[in-house]
N, C-alpha and C positions, 0 to 999 in steps of 0.2 A: 393944768397939768392936762396933757393930751395924751387920751388914751390910744393904743393903737386899733384901727379897727378890724375886726375879724371878719372876712369874706364869709358871706354867706354859701353854704354848701347846697349844691343838689342834691335833692332827696327822691328816690323813686324811679331812676333810670334802671337799674338794676331789677327792679319788677316789668319793666317793659322790656328790657330785652327778654327776660326767660319768659313772657309773652309770645313775642314773636319768635323763639326759638321752640316753643310748645305748637304752635300754629304751623311752622315749617317740617317740623316731624310727623305731626299728624297730618299732613298734606303727602307728605313721603310714604308712612302707612299706609293710606289710601291706594296710593297708586301702588304700592307693592301689593297690596290685597285684589287689587283690580286686575292686575297682571297675571296672580294665581289664579286668580275664578276663568280668564280667559283661557289660559293654560289648559285648565281641566276640562272647559265646554270644548275646546280642540280636540283634545285628546278622546273626550265621549264620542263626539262627532266622526271622528275615526274610525274608531269602532263601531259605531252603528254603520257606516259608510260600508267598512270590510263585511258585515255580516247581510247588508243588504245585498253587496256583490254576490257572495256564497249564494244568497235565496236566489239571486236570478237565474245564477249557473243551474242549480237544482230546478229550479221552473223549465228552463230551456231543455236540460236532459230529462226532466220528465214527459215534456212536451215531444221530446223525440220519441220516447218510448209509446207514448200515445200514437205517433204517427206512423209508425212502423210495426208495434207489437199489438198495440191495444186498441181502441175503438174509435178511433180519427183516421178513417182508412182514406175519403176523399179530403179532408181536412180543409172544408171550404167556410171559412170565417169562423172557426171555433172556439170558444172560449170560456176558460174556467179560473175562478180565483181558487189558491192551493192556501189554506191557514198554517204557516209555521211559525206560528207565537209561540209554540212550545220549544222550538228548537233555537229560532233565531230572532223571534219578536217581530216578524214581518208576514204580511201578505203576500202573495205572489199572484199575478194574473198573466196566465198563459193563453196566448192567441197562436193559432196557426191557418196560414193560408198555404193552398197549394196552386200549382200550374201546371198543365200537361203541355209539352212540347214535343214537337216532331222531329226527330233526328235523322231524317231519311229513310231508307228501306236495306232490309237484310239482303242475304245472296238470294232468298228465295222471292227477295219482292215482299215482303212484309213490310209494313211500318214500322219503324221504331220509335216507340214515343217514352217519353221519359217526365218523369214527376217531379217538380221540385218544389221542397217543403219550406215555406219561411217560418219557423218558429220565434216569435216574441215575446218574451219573458220581463213584466217588469214588478220588481219588490219595492216594497215602501213598507215605513214602519207606520200607515196609517189606519184609519177606522174599520176600512173593509176591503175595497176592491182599490186596486191601484191603476193608473195613478189618481191620488185624493185629492182632487182640486180644493176642496176644504180646509186643508192643511198645509199648502204650499208654500202659503208665507210664513209659516211659524218656524222659528228659528231651531227647532228641535226635530225639522221633519227633513228625512233622508229617502232617497229614493234612487235607484239603479235599472239600468235596462241591459237586456242582453239579445241581439238578434241571432241566429242560426240557421244558415240555409245548406239542408242536405238533398239528398237526389235518392229516389228507390233504386237508384244501380250501383 
């Protein structure tokens, strides 16, 4: 008597499919986590950039005050670093240079001289003065510059 042969059934295909699905889901989860981390770093750097810009503006204003009302009367390549870490987390290095130009003569024949001030403020989240060349390559280093020109007239 011939008994019908029962075909052999494949076993283990479901386990292989489950492993493949788990690997794909783990890769997708890793990509989502990476995108979230990158987004958070981008927002953090935007905030630090805004703080650096405001610190550079404050440094330029302070430099103008020093040039016109403070102690930088001649303003010949004077530089000073401000510590604004308590407010913005930044250092600001302010440099002042000035040049005197002759603008001709007035009605009485006296020379009309005008002084042009160049206030250069650099704000950074470095360790001391700006720019901080030791941290330039760091992914968390932020630096902003502001140049202001003004005259004494």
